[in-house]
PDB file with SEQRES, HELIX, SHEET and CRYST1 records, atoms N, CA, C and O in Angstrom:
SEQRES   1 A   79  MET LYS LEU ILE GLY ILE GLY PHE GLY ASN MET VAL ASN          
SEQRES   2 A   79  ALA GLU ARG ILE ILE ALA VAL VAL SER PRO ASP SER ASN          
SEQRES   3 A   79  PRO MET LYS ARG LEU ILE ALA THR GLY LYS GLU ASN GLY          
SEQRES   4 A   79  MET LEU ILE ASP ALA THR GLN GLY ARG LYS THR LYS SER          
SEQRES   5 A   79  VAL ILE LEU MET ASP SER ASP HIS ILE VAL LEU SER TYR          
SEQRES   6 A   79  LEU SER VAL GLU ASN ILE ASP SER LYS ILE ASP GLU GLU          
SEQRES   7 A   79  ALA                                                          
HELIX    1 AA1 ALA A   14  ARG A   16  5                                   3    
HELIX    2 AA2 ASN A   26  GLU A   37  1                                  12    
HELIX    3 AA3 VAL A   68  GLU A   78  1                                  11    
SHEET    1 AA1 2 LEU A   3  GLY A   7  0                                        
SHEET    2 AA1 2 ASN A  10  ASN A  13 -1                                        
SHEET    1 AA2 4 ILE A  17  VAL A  21  0                                        
SHEET    2 AA2 4 SER A  52  MET A  56 -1                                        
SHEET    3 AA2 4 ILE A  61  SER A  64 -1                                        
SHEET    4 AA2 4 LEU A  41  ASP A  43  1                                        
CRYST1    1.000    1.000    1.000  90.00  90.00  90.00 P 1           1          
ATOM      1  N   MET A   1      74.564 119.979  85.261  1.00  0.00           N  
ATOM      2  CA  MET A   1      75.575 118.902  85.519  1.00  0.00           C  
ATOM      3  C   MET A   1      74.936 117.603  85.236  1.00  0.00           C  
ATOM      4  O   MET A   1      73.861 117.292  85.749  1.00  0.00           O  
ATOM      5  N   LYS A   2      75.615 116.812  84.392  1.00  0.00           N  
ATOM      6  CA  LYS A   2      75.136 115.453  84.038  1.00  0.00           C  
ATOM      7  C   LYS A   2      76.050 114.452  84.607  1.00  0.00           C  
ATOM      8  O   LYS A   2      77.216 114.410  84.214  1.00  0.00           O  
ATOM      9  N   LEU A   3      75.601 113.630  85.517  1.00  0.00           N  
ATOM     10  CA  LEU A   3      76.452 112.583  86.162  1.00  0.00           C  
ATOM     11  C   LEU A   3      76.221 111.263  85.422  1.00  0.00           C  
ATOM     12  O   LEU A   3      75.106 110.930  85.022  1.00  0.00           O  
ATOM     13  N   ILE A   4      77.302 110.544  85.262  1.00  0.00           N  
ATOM     14  CA  ILE A   4      77.176 109.136  84.667  1.00  0.00           C  
ATOM     15  C   ILE A   4      77.792 108.174  85.656  1.00  0.00           C  
ATOM     16  O   ILE A   4      78.772 108.502  86.326  1.00  0.00           O  
ATOM     17  N   GLY A   5      77.217 106.977  85.750  1.00  0.00           N  
ATOM     18  CA  GLY A   5      77.740 105.990  86.594  1.00  0.00           C  
ATOM     19  C   GLY A   5      78.919 105.236  86.025  1.00  0.00           C  
ATOM     20  O   GLY A   5      78.877 104.799  84.875  1.00  0.00           O  
ATOM     21  N   ILE A   6      79.971 105.075  86.809  1.00  0.00           N  
ATOM     22  CA  ILE A   6      81.142 104.404  86.292  1.00  0.00           C  
ATOM     23  C   ILE A   6      81.414 103.104  87.029  1.00  0.00           C  
ATOM     24  O   ILE A   6      82.496 102.523  86.943  1.00  0.00           O  
ATOM     25  N   GLY A   7      80.365 102.658  87.778  1.00  0.00           N  
ATOM     26  CA  GLY A   7      80.417 101.390  88.473  1.00  0.00           C  
ATOM     27  C   GLY A   7      80.458 101.540  89.985  1.00  0.00           C  
ATOM     28  O   GLY A   7      81.045 102.488  90.507  1.00  0.00           O  
ATOM     29  N   PHE A   8      79.814 100.574  90.705  1.00  0.00           N  
ATOM     30  CA  PHE A   8      79.783 100.543  92.110  1.00  0.00           C  
ATOM     31  C   PHE A   8      79.279 101.816  92.812  1.00  0.00           C  
ATOM     32  O   PHE A   8      79.760 102.177  93.886  1.00  0.00           O  
ATOM     33  N   GLY A   9      78.303 102.483  92.182  1.00  0.00           N  
ATOM     34  CA  GLY A   9      77.733 103.669  92.752  1.00  0.00           C  
ATOM     35  C   GLY A   9      78.564 104.967  92.588  1.00  0.00           C  
ATOM     36  O   GLY A   9      78.190 106.019  93.106  1.00  0.00           O  
ATOM     37  N   ASN A  10      79.726 104.867  91.838  1.00  0.00           N  
ATOM     38  CA  ASN A  10      80.539 105.939  91.624  1.00  0.00           C  
ATOM     39  C   ASN A  10      80.086 106.702  90.346  1.00  0.00           C  
ATOM     40  O   ASN A  10      79.646 106.107  89.362  1.00  0.00           O  
ATOM     41  N   MET A  11      80.219 108.057  90.418  1.00  0.00           N  
ATOM     42  CA  MET A  11      79.800 108.849  89.300  1.00  0.00           C  
ATOM     43  C   MET A  11      80.726 109.925  88.960  1.00  0.00           C  
ATOM     44  O   MET A  11      81.444 110.430  89.823  1.00  0.00           O  
ATOM     45  N   VAL A  12      80.741 110.325  87.643  1.00  0.00           N  
ATOM     46  CA  VAL A  12      81.607 111.482  87.255  1.00  0.00           C  
ATOM     47  C   VAL A  12      80.721 112.401  86.530  1.00  0.00           C  
ATOM     48  O   VAL A  12      79.662 112.022  86.030  1.00  0.00           O  
ATOM     49  N   ASN A  13      81.180 113.689  86.469  1.00  0.00           N  
ATOM     50  CA  ASN A  13      80.481 114.682  85.719  1.00  0.00           C  
ATOM     51  C   ASN A  13      80.758 114.529  84.280  1.00  0.00           C  
ATOM     52  O   ASN A  13      81.904 114.705  83.867  1.00  0.00           O  
ATOM     53  N   ALA A  14      79.724 114.191  83.428  1.00  0.00           N  
ATOM     54  CA  ALA A  14      80.024 113.867  81.980  1.00  0.00           C  
ATOM     55  C   ALA A  14      80.521 115.123  81.228  1.00  0.00           C  
ATOM     56  O   ALA A  14      81.214 115.017  80.216  1.00  0.00           O  
ATOM     57  N   GLU A  15      80.165 116.272  81.727  1.00  0.00           N  
ATOM     58  CA  GLU A  15      80.568 117.522  81.019  1.00  0.00           C  
ATOM     59  C   GLU A  15      82.073 117.893  81.190  1.00  0.00           C  
ATOM     60  O   GLU A  15      82.610 118.767  80.510  1.00  0.00           O  
ATOM     61  N   ARG A  16      82.715 117.163  82.147  1.00  0.00           N  
ATOM     62  CA  ARG A  16      84.099 117.371  82.441  1.00  0.00           C  
ATOM     63  C   ARG A  16      85.059 116.327  81.867  1.00  0.00           C  
ATOM     64  O   ARG A  16      86.277 116.437  82.011  1.00  0.00           O  
ATOM     65  N   ILE A  17      84.470 115.282  81.195  1.00  0.00           N  
ATOM     66  CA  ILE A  17      85.274 114.259  80.664  1.00  0.00           C  
ATOM     67  C   ILE A  17      85.953 114.743  79.338  1.00  0.00           C  
ATOM     68  O   ILE A  17      85.313 115.291  78.440  1.00  0.00           O  
ATOM     69  N   ILE A  18      87.259 114.506  79.287  1.00  0.00           N  
ATOM     70  CA  ILE A  18      88.011 114.797  78.053  1.00  0.00           C  
ATOM     71  C   ILE A  18      88.090 113.592  77.114  1.00  0.00           C  
ATOM     72  O   ILE A  18      87.873 113.689  75.906  1.00  0.00           O  
ATOM     73  N   ALA A  19      88.408 112.463  77.725  1.00  0.00           N  
ATOM     74  CA  ALA A  19      88.546 111.228  76.963  1.00  0.00           C  
ATOM     75  C   ALA A  19      88.225 110.013  77.805  1.00  0.00           C  
ATOM     76  O   ALA A  19      88.356 110.062  79.028  1.00  0.00           O  
ATOM     77  N   VAL A  20      87.805 108.921  77.179  1.00  0.00           N  
ATOM     78  CA  VAL A  20      87.726 107.611  77.821  1.00  0.00           C  
ATOM     79  C   VAL A  20      88.534 106.612  76.935  1.00  0.00           C  
ATOM     80  O   VAL A  20      88.185 106.337  75.787  1.00  0.00           O  
ATOM     81  N   VAL A  21      89.616 106.098  77.531  1.00  0.00           N  
ATOM     82  CA  VAL A  21      90.537 105.289  76.751  1.00  0.00           C  
ATOM     83  C   VAL A  21      90.771 103.926  77.419  1.00  0.00           C  
ATOM     84  O   VAL A  21      90.382 103.705  78.566  1.00  0.00           O  
ATOM     85  N   SER A  22      91.397 103.049  76.695  1.00  0.00           N  
ATOM     86  CA  SER A  22      91.741 101.731  77.205  1.00  0.00           C  
ATOM     87  C   SER A  22      93.042 101.851  77.954  1.00  0.00           C  
ATOM     88  O   SER A  22      93.885 102.650  77.545  1.00  0.00           O  
ATOM     89  N   PRO A  23      93.266 101.115  79.023  1.00  0.00           N  
ATOM     90  CA  PRO A  23      94.455 101.264  79.871  1.00  0.00           C  
ATOM     91  C   PRO A  23      95.550 100.324  79.441  1.00  0.00           C  
ATOM     92  O   PRO A  23      96.520 100.187  80.187  1.00  0.00           O  
ATOM     93  N   ASP A  24      95.480  99.659  78.296  1.00  0.00           N  
ATOM     94  CA  ASP A  24      96.437  98.662  77.912  1.00  0.00           C  
ATOM     95  C   ASP A  24      97.716  99.139  77.256  1.00  0.00           C  
ATOM     96  O   ASP A  24      98.678  98.372  77.218  1.00  0.00           O  
ATOM     97  N   SER A  25      97.791 100.333  76.745  1.00  0.00           N  
ATOM     98  CA  SER A  25      98.964 100.827  76.081  1.00  0.00           C  
ATOM     99  C   SER A  25     100.014 101.327  77.071  1.00  0.00           C  
ATOM    100  O   SER A  25      99.681 101.750  78.178  1.00  0.00           O  
ATOM    101  N   ASN A  26     101.295 101.273  76.661  1.00  0.00           N  
ATOM    102  CA  ASN A  26     102.353 101.731  77.566  1.00  0.00           C  
ATOM    103  C   ASN A  26     102.211 103.207  77.910  1.00  0.00           C  
ATOM    104  O   ASN A  26     102.446 103.576  79.061  1.00  0.00           O  
ATOM    105  N   PRO A  27     101.834 104.074  76.964  1.00  0.00           N  
ATOM    106  CA  PRO A  27     101.664 105.451  77.296  1.00  0.00           C  
ATOM    107  C   PRO A  27     100.555 105.655  78.442  1.00  0.00           C  
ATOM    108  O   PRO A  27     100.730 106.467  79.350  1.00  0.00           O  
ATOM    109  N   MET A  28      99.481 104.916  78.343  1.00  0.00           N  
ATOM    110  CA  MET A  28      98.453 105.050  79.312  1.00  0.00           C  
ATOM    111  C   MET A  28      98.939 104.492  80.704  1.00  0.00           C  
ATOM    112  O   MET A  28      98.618 105.039  81.759  1.00  0.00           O  
ATOM    113  N   LYS A  29      99.698 103.418  80.640  1.00  0.00           N  
ATOM    114  CA  LYS A  29     100.226 102.872  81.931  1.00  0.00           C  
ATOM    115  C   LYS A  29     101.234 103.905  82.589  1.00  0.00           C  
ATOM    116  O   LYS A  29     101.320 104.014  83.812  1.00  0.00           O  
ATOM    117  N   ARG A  30     101.970 104.636  81.728  1.00  0.00           N  
ATOM    118  CA  ARG A  30     102.861 105.635  82.328  1.00  0.00           C  
ATOM    119  C   ARG A  30     102.018 106.857  82.940  1.00  0.00           C  
ATOM    120  O   ARG A  30     102.322 107.401  84.002  1.00  0.00           O  
ATOM    121  N   LEU A  31     100.929 107.220  82.149  1.00  0.00           N  
ATOM    122  CA  LEU A  31     100.059 108.281  82.624  1.00  0.00           C  
ATOM    123  C   LEU A  31      99.453 107.846  84.011  1.00  0.00           C  
ATOM    124  O   LEU A  31      99.469 108.635  84.955  1.00  0.00           O  
ATOM    125  N   ILE A  32      98.947 106.647  84.120  1.00  0.00           N  
ATOM    126  CA  ILE A  32      98.361 106.192  85.382  1.00  0.00           C  
ATOM    127  C   ILE A  32      99.426 106.279  86.517  1.00  0.00           C  
ATOM    128  O   ILE A  32      99.109 106.750  87.609  1.00  0.00           O  
ATOM    129  N   ALA A  33     100.644 105.845  86.275  1.00  0.00           N  
ATOM    130  CA  ALA A  33     101.738 105.887  87.277  1.00  0.00           C  
ATOM    131  C   ALA A  33     102.010 107.337  87.647  1.00  0.00           C  
ATOM    132  O   ALA A  33     102.177 107.653  88.825  1.00  0.00           O  
ATOM    133  N   THR A  34     102.058 108.227  86.648  1.00  0.00           N  
ATOM    134  CA  THR A  34     102.303 109.657  86.997  1.00  0.00           C  
ATOM    135  C   THR A  34     101.124 110.237  87.836  1.00  0.00           C  
ATOM    136  O   THR A  34     101.313 110.993  88.789  1.00  0.00           O  
ATOM    137  N   GLY A  35      99.946 109.847  87.431  1.00  0.00           N  
ATOM    138  CA  GLY A  35      98.738 110.381  88.231  1.00  0.00           C  
ATOM    139  C   GLY A  35      98.800 109.883  89.646  1.00  0.00           C  
ATOM    140  O   GLY A  35      98.450 110.612  90.574  1.00  0.00           O  
ATOM    141  N   LYS A  36      99.239 108.652  89.838  1.00  0.00           N  
ATOM    142  CA  LYS A  36      99.318 108.112  91.206  1.00  0.00           C  
ATOM    143  C   LYS A  36     100.394 108.846  91.998  1.00  0.00           C  
ATOM    144  O   LYS A  36     100.181 109.147  93.172  1.00  0.00           O  
ATOM    145  N   GLU A  37     101.533 109.140  91.397  1.00  0.00           N  
ATOM    146  CA  GLU A  37     102.605 109.917  92.011  1.00  0.00           C  
ATOM    147  C   GLU A  37     102.168 111.291  92.419  1.00  0.00           C  
ATOM    148  O   GLU A  37     102.564 111.808  93.464  1.00  0.00           O  
ATOM    149  N   ASN A  38     101.325 111.894  91.560  1.00  0.00           N  
ATOM    150  CA  ASN A  38     100.910 113.278  91.780  1.00  0.00           C  
ATOM    151  C   ASN A  38      99.656 113.441  92.582  1.00  0.00           C  
ATOM    152  O   ASN A  38      99.169 114.552  92.787  1.00  0.00           O  
ATOM    153  N   GLY A  39      99.121 112.299  93.046  1.00  0.00           N  
ATOM    154  CA  GLY A  39      97.834 112.365  93.816  1.00  0.00           C  
ATOM    155  C   GLY A  39      96.650 112.696  92.996  1.00  0.00           C  
ATOM    156  O   GLY A  39      95.652 113.151  93.555  1.00  0.00           O  
ATOM    157  N   MET A  40      96.677 112.503  91.680  1.00  0.00           N  
ATOM    158  CA  MET A  40      95.538 112.851  90.799  1.00  0.00           C  
ATOM    159  C   MET A  40      94.812 111.581  90.305  1.00  0.00           C  
ATOM    160  O   MET A  40      93.962 111.698  89.422  1.00  0.00           O  
ATOM    161  N   LEU A  41      95.096 110.415  90.813  1.00  0.00           N  
ATOM    162  CA  LEU A  41      94.489 109.186  90.426  1.00  0.00           C  
ATOM    163  C   LEU A  41      93.335 108.832  91.290  1.00  0.00           C  
ATOM    164  O   LEU A  41      93.460 108.816  92.514  1.00  0.00           O  
ATOM    165  N   ILE A  42      92.171 108.537  90.676  1.00  0.00           N  
ATOM    166  CA  ILE A  42      91.020 108.069  91.440  1.00  0.00           C  
ATOM    167  C   ILE A  42      90.702 106.673  90.947  1.00  0.00           C  
ATOM    168  O   ILE A  42      90.358 106.471  89.782  1.00  0.00           O  
ATOM    169  N   ASP A  43      90.822 105.708  91.856  1.00  0.00           N  
ATOM    170  CA  ASP A  43      90.580 104.335  91.516  1.00  0.00           C  
ATOM    171  C   ASP A  43      89.196 103.932  91.933  1.00  0.00           C  
ATOM    172  O   ASP A  43      88.904 103.777  93.119  1.00  0.00           O  
ATOM    173  N   ALA A  44      88.304 103.757  90.898  1.00  0.00           N  
ATOM    174  CA  ALA A  44      86.912 103.409  91.218  1.00  0.00           C  
ATOM    175  C   ALA A  44      86.686 102.002  90.772  1.00  0.00           C  
ATOM    176  O   ALA A  44      85.553 101.693  90.402  1.00  0.00           O  
ATOM    177  N   THR A  45      87.649 101.117  90.768  1.00  0.00           N  
ATOM    178  CA  THR A  45      87.501  99.750  90.292  1.00  0.00           C  
ATOM    179  C   THR A  45      87.079  98.760  91.423  1.00  0.00           C  
ATOM    180  O   THR A  45      86.625  97.648  91.154  1.00  0.00           O  
ATOM    181  N   GLN A  46      87.240  99.197  92.657  1.00  0.00           N  
ATOM    182  CA  GLN A  46      86.901  98.300  93.790  1.00  0.00           C  
ATOM    183  C   GLN A  46      87.726  96.995  93.746  1.00  0.00           C  
ATOM    184  O   GLN A  46      87.238  95.930  94.123  1.00  0.00           O  
ATOM    185  N   GLY A  47      88.967  97.102  93.286  1.00  0.00           N  
ATOM    186  CA  GLY A  47      89.847  95.874  93.189  1.00  0.00           C  
ATOM    187  C   GLY A  47      89.666  95.007  91.973  1.00  0.00           C  
ATOM    188  O   GLY A  47      90.314  93.971  91.828  1.00  0.00           O  
ATOM    189  N   ARG A  48      88.770  95.441  91.088  1.00  0.00           N  
ATOM    190  CA  ARG A  48      88.578  94.725  89.874  1.00  0.00           C  
ATOM    191  C   ARG A  48      89.541  95.147  88.794  1.00  0.00           C  
ATOM    192  O   ARG A  48      90.226  96.155  88.967  1.00  0.00           O  
ATOM    193  N   LYS A  49      89.634  94.420  87.664  1.00  0.00           N  
ATOM    194  CA  LYS A  49      90.537  94.785  86.563  1.00  0.00           C  
ATOM    195  C   LYS A  49      90.013  96.156  85.906  1.00  0.00           C  
ATOM    196  O   LYS A  49      88.834  96.384  85.638  1.00  0.00           O  
ATOM    197  N   THR A  50      91.030  96.976  85.707  1.00  0.00           N  
ATOM    198  CA  THR A  50      90.788  98.268  85.066  1.00  0.00           C  
ATOM    199  C   THR A  50      90.504  98.052  83.573  1.00  0.00           C  
ATOM    200  O   THR A  50      91.353  97.509  82.866  1.00  0.00           O  
ATOM    201  N   LYS A  51      89.358  98.454  83.093  1.00  0.00           N  
ATOM    202  CA  LYS A  51      89.028  98.310  81.681  1.00  0.00           C  
ATOM    203  C   LYS A  51      88.871  99.631  80.964  1.00  0.00           C  
ATOM    204  O   LYS A  51      88.730  99.657  79.742  1.00  0.00           O  
ATOM    205  N   SER A  52      88.894 100.771  81.728  1.00  0.00           N  
ATOM    206  CA  SER A  52      88.893 102.065  81.043  1.00  0.00           C  
ATOM    207  C   SER A  52      89.458 103.102  81.945  1.00  0.00           C  
ATOM    208  O   SER A  52      89.365 103.024  83.170  1.00  0.00           O  
ATOM    209  N   VAL A  53      90.055 104.091  81.306  1.00  0.00           N  
ATOM    210  CA  VAL A  53      90.687 105.256  81.984  1.00  0.00           C  
ATOM    211  C   VAL A  53      89.948 106.440  81.518  1.00  0.00           C  
ATOM    212  O   VAL A  53      89.811 106.653  80.314  1.00  0.00           O  
ATOM    213  N   ILE A  54      89.445 107.254  82.459  1.00  0.00           N  
ATOM    214  CA  ILE A  54      88.656 108.483  82.146  1.00  0.00           C  
ATOM    215  C   ILE A  54      89.543 109.628  82.470  1.00  0.00           C  
ATOM    216  O   ILE A  54      89.975 109.772  83.614  1.00  0.00           O  
ATOM    217  N   LEU A  55      89.837 110.469  81.483  1.00  0.00           N  
ATOM    218  CA  LEU A  55      90.632 111.663  81.638  1.00  0.00           C  
ATOM    219  C   LEU A  55      89.743 112.860  81.866  1.00  0.00           C  
ATOM    220  O   LEU A  55      88.875 113.136  81.039  1.00  0.00           O  
ATOM    221  N   MET A  56      89.926 113.589  82.966  1.00  0.00           N  
ATOM    222  CA  MET A  56      89.024 114.716  83.328  1.00  0.00           C  
ATOM    223  C   MET A  56      89.761 115.973  82.972  1.00  0.00           C  
ATOM    224  O   MET A  56      90.983 115.996  82.832  1.00  0.00           O  
ATOM    225  N   ASP A  57      88.898 117.129  82.815  1.00  0.00           N  
ATOM    226  CA  ASP A  57      89.550 118.395  82.508  1.00  0.00           C  
ATOM    227  C   ASP A  57      90.285 119.020  83.695  1.00  0.00           C  
ATOM    228  O   ASP A  57      91.003 120.009  83.550  1.00  0.00           O  
ATOM    229  N   SER A  58      90.090 118.417  84.875  1.00  0.00           N  
ATOM    230  CA  SER A  58      90.764 118.862  86.091  1.00  0.00           C  
ATOM    231  C   SER A  58      92.094 118.164  86.287  1.00  0.00           C  
ATOM    232  O   SER A  58      92.694 118.257  87.357  1.00  0.00           O  
ATOM    233  N   ASP A  59      92.563 117.462  85.256  1.00  0.00           N  
ATOM    234  CA  ASP A  59      93.827 116.639  85.297  1.00  0.00           C  
ATOM    235  C   ASP A  59      93.710 115.354  86.196  1.00  0.00           C  
ATOM    236  O   ASP A  59      94.692 114.663  86.469  1.00  0.00           O  
ATOM    237  N   HIS A  60      92.498 115.098  86.612  1.00  0.00           N  
ATOM    238  CA  HIS A  60      92.278 113.839  87.408  1.00  0.00           C  
ATOM    239  C   HIS A  60      92.276 112.684  86.368  1.00  0.00           C  
ATOM    240  O   HIS A  60      91.928 112.857  85.200  1.00  0.00           O  
ATOM    241  N   ILE A  61      92.690 111.495  86.874  1.00  0.00           N  
ATOM    242  CA  ILE A  61      92.569 110.291  86.040  1.00  0.00           C  
ATOM    243  C   ILE A  61      91.725 109.368  86.845  1.00  0.00           C  
ATOM    244  O   ILE A  61      92.055 109.113  88.003  1.00  0.00           O  
ATOM    245  N   VAL A  62      90.658 108.850  86.312  1.00  0.00           N  
ATOM    246  CA  VAL A  62      89.722 107.951  86.975  1.00  0.00           C  
ATOM    247  C   VAL A  62      89.780 106.645  86.291  1.00  0.00           C  
ATOM    248  O   VAL A  62      89.685 106.542  85.068  1.00  0.00           O  
ATOM    249  N   LEU A  63      89.952 105.544  87.181  1.00  0.00           N  
ATOM    250  CA  LEU A  63      90.031 104.196  86.682  1.00  0.00           C  
ATOM    251  C   LEU A  63      88.632 103.560  86.890  1.00  0.00           C  
ATOM    252  O   LEU A  63      88.053 103.684  87.970  1.00  0.00           O  
ATOM    253  N   SER A  64      88.115 102.907  85.894  1.00  0.00           N  
ATOM    254  CA  SER A  64      86.871 102.137  86.024  1.00  0.00           C  
ATOM    255  C   SER A  64      86.910 100.754  85.563  1.00  0.00           C  
ATOM    256  O   SER A  64      87.673 100.451  84.646  1.00  0.00           O  
ATOM    257  N   TYR A  65      86.124  99.851  86.139  1.00  0.00           N  
ATOM    258  CA  TYR A  65      86.121  98.484  85.642  1.00  0.00           C  
ATOM    259  C   TYR A  65      85.096  98.303  84.458  1.00  0.00           C  
ATOM    260  O   TYR A  65      85.047  97.236  83.847  1.00  0.00           O  
ATOM    261  N   LEU A  66      84.338  99.293  84.171  1.00  0.00           N  
ATOM    262  CA  LEU A  66      83.429  99.277  83.003  1.00  0.00           C  
ATOM    263  C   LEU A  66      84.279  99.431  81.713  1.00  0.00           C  
ATOM    264  O   LEU A  66      85.326 100.079  81.743  1.00  0.00           O  
ATOM    265  N   SER A  67      83.850  98.864  80.637  1.00  0.00           N  
ATOM    266  CA  SER A  67      84.556  98.964  79.339  1.00  0.00           C  
ATOM    267  C   SER A  67      84.387 100.411  78.795  1.00  0.00           C  
ATOM    268  O   SER A  67      83.526 101.183  79.214  1.00  0.00           O  
ATOM    269  N   VAL A  68      85.295 100.708  77.817  1.00  0.00           N  
ATOM    270  CA  VAL A  68      85.175 102.008  77.169  1.00  0.00           C  
ATOM    271  C   VAL A  68      83.848 102.131  76.443  1.00  0.00           C  
ATOM    272  O   VAL A  68      83.233 103.197  76.463  1.00  0.00           O  
ATOM    273  N   GLU A  69      83.401 101.074  75.811  1.00  0.00           N  
ATOM    274  CA  GLU A  69      82.157 101.099  75.080  1.00  0.00           C  
ATOM    275  C   GLU A  69      80.954 101.292  75.959  1.00  0.00           C  
ATOM    276  O   GLU A  69      79.980 101.931  75.562  1.00  0.00           O  
ATOM    277  N   ASN A  70      81.016 100.728  77.187  1.00  0.00           N  
ATOM    278  CA  ASN A  70      79.908 100.792  78.113  1.00  0.00           C  
ATOM    279  C   ASN A  70      79.773 102.305  78.620  1.00  0.00           C  
ATOM    280  O   ASN A  70      78.671 102.847  78.707  1.00  0.00           O  
ATOM    281  N   ILE A  71      80.903 102.911  78.930  1.00  0.00           N  
ATOM    282  CA  ILE A  71      80.925 104.269  79.377  1.00  0.00           C  
ATOM    283  C   ILE A  71      80.485 105.229  78.278  1.00  0.00           C  
ATOM    284  O   ILE A  71      79.751 106.190  78.508  1.00  0.00           O  
ATOM    285  N   ASP A  72      80.984 104.915  77.027  1.00  0.00           N  
ATOM    286  CA  ASP A  72      80.571 105.696  75.869  1.00  0.00           C  
ATOM    287  C   ASP A  72      79.061 105.710  75.647  1.00  0.00           C  
ATOM    288  O   ASP A  72      78.459 106.734  75.324  1.00  0.00           O  
ATOM    289  N   SER A  73      78.471 104.507  75.837  1.00  0.00           N  
ATOM    290  CA  SER A  73      77.007 104.455  75.603  1.00  0.00           C  
ATOM    291  C   SER A  73      76.279 105.247  76.731  1.00  0.00           C  
ATOM    292  O   SER A  73      75.244 105.861  76.470  1.00  0.00           O  
ATOM    293  N   LYS A  74      76.805 105.236  77.956  1.00  0.00           N  
ATOM    294  CA  LYS A  74      76.218 105.966  79.043  1.00  0.00           C  
ATOM    295  C   LYS A  74      76.326 107.489  78.763  1.00  0.00           C  
ATOM    296  O   LYS A  74      75.394 108.233  79.067  1.00  0.00           O  
ATOM    297  N   ILE A  75      77.474 107.959  78.179  1.00  0.00           N  
ATOM    298  CA  ILE A  75      77.556 109.344  77.846  1.00  0.00           C  
ATOM    299  C   ILE A  75      76.561 109.701  76.735  1.00  0.00           C  
ATOM    300  O   ILE A  75      75.917 110.750  76.768  1.00  0.00           O  
ATOM    301  N   ASP A  76      76.458 108.820  75.772  1.00  0.00           N  
ATOM    302  CA  ASP A  76      75.511 109.037  74.667  1.00  0.00           C  
ATOM    303  C   ASP A  76      74.070 109.195  75.122  1.00  0.00           C  
ATOM    304  O   ASP A  76      73.302 110.012  74.613  1.00  0.00           O  
ATOM    305  N   GLU A  77      73.737 108.345  76.135  1.00  0.00           N  
ATOM    306  CA  GLU A  77      72.379 108.370  76.729  1.00  0.00           C  
ATOM    307  C   GLU A  77      72.082 109.690  77.356  1.00  0.00           C  
ATOM    308  O   GLU A  77      70.942 110.149  77.286  1.00  0.00           O  
ATOM    309  N   GLU A  78      73.040 110.324  77.963  1.00  0.00           N  
ATOM    310  CA  GLU A  78      72.838 111.590  78.704  1.00  0.00           C  
ATOM    311  C   GLU A  78      72.795 112.731  77.677  1.00  0.00           C  
ATOM    312  O   GLU A  78      72.271 113.797  78.000  1.00  0.00           O  
ATOM    313  N   ALA A  79      73.292 112.568  76.524  1.00  0.00           N  
ATOM    314  CA  ALA A  79      73.376 113.735  75.526  1.00  0.00           C  
ATOM    315  C   ALA A  79      72.024 113.929  74.873  1.00  0.00           C  
ATOM    316  O   ALA A  79      71.865 114.816  74.034  1.00  0.00           O  
TER     317      ALA A  79                                                      
END                                                                             
């Protein structure tokens, strides 16, 4: 299991990540709202602006204040 930091001491299993995307599009905003309704949303932003959305294979949606590029570089470091 490879854990990557997504900010504020929070970590996710890199092997279970499906995608890391920007939260700015309307489809992503709808997906975040649906995840919140279904109890599958994990907000790891500590009140900061959401800069990336991490989609997990367990159908969980993780919000992070780190940029998509930053998380991508952390995943590449682990590989």
